Residue, then its C-alpha position, 0 to 999 in steps of 0.5 A: m942807115t934808113t932805106k927809102i922804100a918807093v910803093l908802086v901802085s895801079g889801084g886802090g892801095t890795099n897793100l900800101q895801106a898794110l904797109l902804111d899801117a905797119q909803119g906806123r906801128g913801129e914793124i919796118p924799123g929800118g926802113e921808110i916809105a918815102l914815095v908812092v908812085a901811080s901808073k894812073p892818075g885818080v887812083f884811091a892810093l894816091e889818096r892814101a899816100e897824101k893822107a899819111g904825108v908821103e910824096a906821091l906822084v903819077v908816072a903814067r904809062k900813057d903819057y910815054p910812047d913804049t915801055d922803055a921810055f915809060c921805064e926810064a922816066l919810073l927809073g929817073t923818079l926813084e933814082s933821084r929820091g935814093i930809093g932803096l926797095v921797090v915794091l910792087a903792090g897791085f902794079l899793072s904795068i910791065l917793068n923792063g929788063a933796064f929798070i930790073r937790072a938797075y934794082e936787081n933783088k931790090i924789087i918784091n911783088i906779092h902775088p895772091s897765090l901759092i907760086p908755082s900755082f896759078c901764076g904767069k902771064g894773065f894771072y892778076g886780081l880775081k882771076v887767080h882766085e877764080e882759077a883756084l876755086k875751078r880748080g878745086v884745090k883746098v889751099t891758097g895763099a899768097t907769095v912775096h918775091f924777088v921781080n926778075e925778068g919773067a912774069d912771078e918767076g923770081p926767087i920766092i921770098l917768103q909764102k903763107a897759106v890760106d885755106i879754101l872754105p865751102g861757098d867761097t866765091p873768088e871776092s870772098l877768097q880775095k879778101r880772106v887771102m888779103e886778110q890772113a896773108e898779103w897784109k901780113l907778109l908784105p910789111q914782114v919781107a920790108a922789114l927783113f929786107c931793110a934790115g939786111r937779113l935777106r940774101v939772094e943765092g941763084r934761085h934760093v931766098h936765105i933769111v939770116 
């Protein structure tokens, strides 16, 4: 049975594109990207979805009085379409406990560092790469993990290291981490999930 995948976005959707491209190459055989949901209107990720023939819609955080109401609407949208895997691809809205429990071990997120480095509250986008360069580390990378109620604290599924080069800027480092790690890891993990090959035991994920 094919697993229906929803990709949640808040911006340009480069990781969404990596997933769409991987699907087009037949690299997610057990899954189908069935829905793209943006947390605000007008983002380029919606155009990427429409071009690929994937249903795209907006569930805007600003349209709801609080996080709970927003998450309830989002959850209803996903459940009505039989979504089995939720991928956070640059999704900047907070998900509450009720949403996370409803999709326990079925929500994955990509973070642009080797967790536990440069993660948690306030670490997203270019800020992660700025901090890595400021600290002078030689290696960074990306992490795909299951989402729990802590910020970037869920069980780690896969990581990939990326070298930091002399003269790197936050922008050049961000681009290399995307190309060498994020765009490879996310489709790989989606394929493993849809093939039923991920087993979660406490803080650990086993690939079977």
